[in-house]
C-alpha positions, 0 to 999 in steps of 0.5 A: 716382332710382337704386333697388338691387333685391336677390334675394328683396326682393319677398317682403319687402315682400310680407310688409310690406306684408301686413302693414300690411294687417292692423294695418288701416294703410297702411305702407311698409317703412322701407328705403333707397331701397326703396318696396314698391308695391301688391299689386294694381299691375303690375310695372312694366317697364324697357329690359333695358340692360346685362346681365353673366354671371359664372362663365361657364367651358364655358357661352358666354353666347351660349348663357344668352341663348337659353337664358333669352330675355334680350335688351339693350334688350328690356323686363322686368320685376323678376319676369322676371329671377326666373323666370330664375334659378328657369329656369337654377337648375331646369336642373341646369347650375348649382350657384348662382344669383344676381343682383342688378340695380339701375334708373335711371329707365326703365333696368334693368342686372342681373348673373347670378352663377353656378357652373357645376355638375361634375357634368355627364357625358357621353352616351353613345346606346345604340342610336339605329340610324338616327343616327351618336353624331355626328348625336344630339350635333349635334340636342341642340346645335341645340335646347338651348341650354346643352348643351355635350356633357353632361348633369347627373344630374337638372334639366330639361336632361337631361328636355328632352336626352330629349324632343330624342331623342325627337322625333327617333327619331318621325321613325324609330320613331312608338312608340319611347320613349327612356329614361335611365340614369346610369353608374357611380353608385354610384363615389365620384366620382359620374355617369361617363356617362348612357346614352340608349336606345331602348324600345317597337320591337324591334331583332333583331340578325340579322347581325355584320360583323366589321371587321379580325379576320382572324386569327379565322375568321369562323365562330368569332367568330359562335360567340363571339357567339352570345348576342347574335343575336336580341336586341335591338340594344344597343351596349353589351350587344354590347360586354361579350359582345365584350370577354369572348368575343372577348378570350380566342379574340385572346388564345388566339392571342397577341393581347395588345394586342386592342381594340373599335375601335367598334360600330355599327348597320347596316340594309338599305336597304329598313328598314321604315318609321315604323309598323314596331314591329320592325326588324330590324338588323345589327352591324359590330364595328372590332377592332383585334388587334395584333400577336402576343405570344409567350411569355417567363416569369412572374414570380411574387411573393408565394410561399413555401409552393409554390417557384418551381420547382414554379410555373413547371413548372406553365406549359405553355407554352414560350419564344417559344411562342405566348402563348395564354391558356388554357394560361396560364390552365390553369396558374394553376388548377392551381397555386391548386390547388396552393396548396387542397392545401397549407392554403392556402385565403385563397389568391389568385393575380393574374396582370397581362400585361407587355407588350414592345412592341419584342419581341414579348415577353409576361412574366406576372407573378403577384401570390401572396398566400397568407395563413396555412396552415390544417391538419386537426382531426378527422373524425368520421362520420355517418348510418352504425352505429359499426361502418362509423364506425370502419372509415372513419375507419381508411382516412382518411389526412389525419391530425389537424396534417398540412396540410388538403388541401381535395380529399381529402374528396370524394376519399375519398368517391368511391373509399373510402367509397361502397366501406367502407359497401357491404362493410358491407352498407348502402346510401347514396344520397348523400353531405354533406361539412359543414366547420368551420374555426376562422379563429384556429385555422387548423383545418379539421375535417370532417363526413361525412354519409351519407345 
C-alpha cells in the first residue's frame, strides 16, 4: 500500500496520540492512508529508492549529497528526512527548505524543494600570511560541501568556514584564532563581503617591496606608509593607507590612472615555528601607475557668485603642464575660501577629474553648489568697558548688510582688537568669537568675547 508522508506530519500524529492517552482510549487519526504509530515504537526503516533536489542553481546535486549524507539505496527513516531538512535550513545557504515523500512498501522516494539564499557574500582573507587566497579558497571547497566561494552572513556554513580556516592556520600558528567581520552590513543591499582575519598572534610589518612604482623614489613610497610599519600586517589596513598616501604621490606626478593591483604578505625562509607568538612579515605592493596626464583645463558648473575668469585664475597650472594634484587642490582651496569671504557659507566645491586616454590630458570638472549668500548682521563686544567697545566698533569695517566674510573676525582680532584694547590699558589673554546664524534671513551676527 502506498502512503504519503508530509513535512511535520509526525507532529500531528504525536498530538493525536497524546490526546488519546489523556482520554484513556486508543485512537487512530482519521486521515486517509496515515497511521500513527505508538510513541514507543522505533521508526520504520526504508530503502531510499529516489532522491531529488528541486531549485538548485549555483549549488550542485553532488554538493547536496555530500552535505546531507543521503545516498540512494541506503537505509533511512522519516526522522532522517526531517533531520536533513533542519540541517539545510540552519546552514544559511537556503532561504526556504521543504520536502515531501512517499513510501511504496519497503521503498521511499523524497523530493526536497529549496530556494537558494541571495544573501551569500564573497570571502575576503585579510592577514593569512602563510596562504594565498586561492589556497584558502581551495581548502574551504575541499572541507565544506556547500561552499562555492561565498558564505551567508549567519548560519552553520559561516561557522564551519571559520572552524576550517582555524584548523588550517593551526598548522602554522598553534595559538591563532580566526574571526570574521561582515562588510557593508549597514548598506541597504546587505552584506558586501565577509572578511576573515587571524587573531592571537603578532605579525609586525617589517618591510614593503614596491613593484611597478619606479616613477616615485622608494624612500618617498616608504615614508608614505610610515604609519603601517611595526603594526600587525593587515591587507585591508595597508590598502587603506596606500590608497590615500600613495595616490597623492602619484597624482602629484600626473599619474591619475594609478591602480593598486595587489597587496601580498612576504615571509622570510626562516619564518618562526608554529609555537611562536610573533611572525615578522613583509609586504609586496604591486602598482600599475598608468601614463602621466597633462593639464587641460577646469570646467566650472554652477558658479554665479564668482566669475569663471576669476575661478580660472585660481588654478596655477599651465596648459600641458603635468596635472599636479597638489597645485590643483591648492587652487580649489583658494576658491573655497573666496566663497566664504563672499558670504556663501553653505557652498560645496566638488571636483571630478576627467581623463582623455587618447591625448593624455586631464580636465577637472568642478561642480559648485553655492547656496544662499549671507550678510553681516550686528556685532557686539563683551568683556571690555563701554569706551573700549565703542572704540572697537568704530574700527570694525564689515558693515550691516555687507556680504558676510567668515574670515574677517579673526583678522580683526589679530590685527586690530589686541592693539586697540591695549591702548585703552586693558589686558586681554584671549578673544573668542560666537556666531549667530539666521538660516531664514541669511544673516550672521557676531559676538566677540574678551577674557
